[in-house]
N, C-alpha and C positions, 0 to 999 in steps of 0.2 A: 469595335475601337472607339475611342472618344471622338465624338464629332467637332468640327471647328466651331468655335464661338466667339463672339466679340464680348470684351469685358471692359466696361467702362467705369471710370472714376471721376473724380473733380477735375484733375489736371492731366490725366493721361488715359488714352483708350488703346486696348490691346486688340488688334484686327488680325484675323488669319492671314498669315504671309502669303502673298500672291505674286505672280510675275509683274503685275502693274506697280509694284511698290519698287521696283529695281532702280530706278533713277533717282528717286527719293532716298532709298537706302544709301546708293553710292554717294549722294551728296551729303548725307549724315556722317558717313565714315571718312569723308574727306576733310572735315573741319580741323581736327587736330588729332593726329594720330600717335603722339607721344605716349599715350597711356594704353596703347594696344599690345604691349610686348607679350602678354600671355593670352590673349584673346584673339581668335580668328575673326577678322573683321574685314568685309569685302573692300577692295580698293578699286574703284572704277565701275563703270556700267557693266562691262562684260563680266567682271568678277562678281558684281551684284546678281546678275542672272544666274551665274553658276551657283551661287551660294544659295538662292531660293531654289533652284531646281534641285540641288542635294537635299535641302530641307525637305521639300514636298516629296522626294523620292522615300525619305525616311518616314514621313507622315503616311504615305501610302502603303508602307510595309508595316505600319503599327507601331513604329519606333519612337515616334515624337509628335509633338503638337506645336508647331512654330508660330510666332506672332511677330507682327510689325508693330513697334512701340510709337504711338502717335500722339502729339500734343494736342489736347482738347482746344487749347486757345485759339491755335492758327492752323490745325489740321496737317501740320508738317510731320514727317516721319524723323524720329530722333534715335532710332536704334531698333534693336530686335531681341527677343528672348524666347524660351520655349520650355515645354515640358518634355522630357525625355527619360529613358530607363524605365518606360512604363512596365509594371508587374502585376501579375494576376494571381490570386491565391484561391480563387473559387474552384469548385468541381472536385473530382476524385484526386486523393492524394497518390501522386506516382513518384517513383525514384529511379534514376536521378530526376529532380525537377527540371522543368522546361520553362525557364523565365521568358516573359514577354508574350506568352501564348495564352488568350483568354478561352475560358471554358464557355460552350454554348455558341449563341449567336454572336460573331465578332461585331456587327453592326450595333448591337445595344450593350455590349460590355464596357465597363468602366474599370479603370485600374484600383487596385488595393494599395499601391505604392507607386511613387514617382520620383522624378528628380526635376528640379528646376535648374537650368543653365544656359550656356551659350548666350549670356547676356552681355550687350554692350550699349553704350549711349554716346550720342554726339556731345561734343564739348559743350554746346549751349544748354543741354539738358542736365548737366551735372550739378549737384548741389541745390537742385530745384524741388526736391521731394518726388521727383519722377520715378527714380527706382524704387523708393519706398512704397509708393503708392501702387506700382506695378506689381511688387511682391504681395502687397496685400490683397490685390484682385486675384492673383493666381492661387495664393494660399487660401483664399476664402472659397474660391471654385473647387479646389482640390478637396479641402476638408468638409465643406458644407453641401456642395453639389454632388460630387463623386462619392465622398465618404471614405477617403483614403485613410489608412492606418498610419503612414509615414511618408513625410516629404525630405528628400536628401538634397544637399547642396555641397559643392565642392570648389576648390580653387588650388590652383599652383601655390605651393608653401611660400613661395618667394613674393606672390602678389598680396602684400600686406593691405593695401586699399580695399581690395575684394573681400579678403577675409574679415577686415573690420566691419565692412558693411553687412556681412553675413551675421557676425556676432552681434551687431546692433538690433538685429531683428528679433533676437532672443533665441537663436539656434543653438543647440548643444554641440560642441566640438567633441567628435568621437576619436580624434587622433589624426596622426600623420602617417600615412602609408609611404614608405621609404622606397625611393627607385620604382615608383609606381608606373610611369609611362614616359613617353617622349614628349618634351615641351614643345611649344610653338617655334622656340628658338633653336630646337634640335638637341637640347640638352636633356639628359635623363632627369626627370623631375620628381620631387616629392609632392604628394597631394594632401591637402588638409581637406578632412570629411566632416560634414556637419549633418544634423538632422532635427526635424520637429515631428514629434508624435502626435496622434489625434487628441490624446488626453492632455497635452501641452498647449494645443491650439488656442484654446480661451485666453490663457495668460500672455501668450505671444501675440495674438491679436490685440490685446489691450495695449502691449508695448508699441505696436505698429501704429495704431491709432493715435496714441499719445504723441509719438513722433510727428505724425502728420498735424496734429493739432498745434504742436510746438513750432512748426515751420511757418505758421500763419498768426499766432496769437503770442505777444509777449508774456501775457500772463501764464498761458500755458507753457511756455518755455521756462518760466521760473519753477512752476510745479515739476515740470520733467527733469530740471536739474537737481531738485530736491530729492525727486525718487531715485535718480541715477546715484546719488550719494549713498542712498541705502543699499544699492547693489542688487544685482539680479543673477540667479544661477544661469550659466550659459551666455550672458550678455555681456556688454561692453561697461567699463566704468567710466566712460567719457561720453559726453553729448557732442556728436559730430554731426554736421549738416548731412542731410540724406543725399 
């Protein structure tokens, strides 16, 4: 199974989620909860401990790799994200397939496909480039260290800000699965599915790096706007802060 790893960028550091993050995670989740209608975010220290315990149980079972999202500038926890839906394609072909079970030594296995999800940020981290850089770090690790063939992302179809953020990465929308699951609000939800393939990664990486540059450089912002006007398959036609 993939081992926990620290991924560090210019403005954000992704640390393996651990019990000592509970109080800081609760503080981050308490800042402004108005945007969490579709995303499970712990409310209070007790809930944060439970959130972490569940995430670590999934990690121990080989189902996910959770992170605490930390601001490099001040070391404060500003949210959480994770790899999940880890899938392995190596070894003898069996039918029906058994997803999520690696062939050979589980301690050294890396997935062939995975999903990035369960992502949320504190109010103070929104619009700062934190989400964009965190996605860049995770995608780079998945494609360039693990060598995955595919990364998936998904969102409640009603969650337009999350869908816009995914589309700005350059991910391709595969469609909306109707009546897919029960939403956080209890309603039966439709789910929008997105993906990035390994052959698409270099172009997607360029898009994300362009956005990171645009966040800090006016001249880069002008170039980004010009490129956005030309359009990009699977991307957004507008330049919106990360």
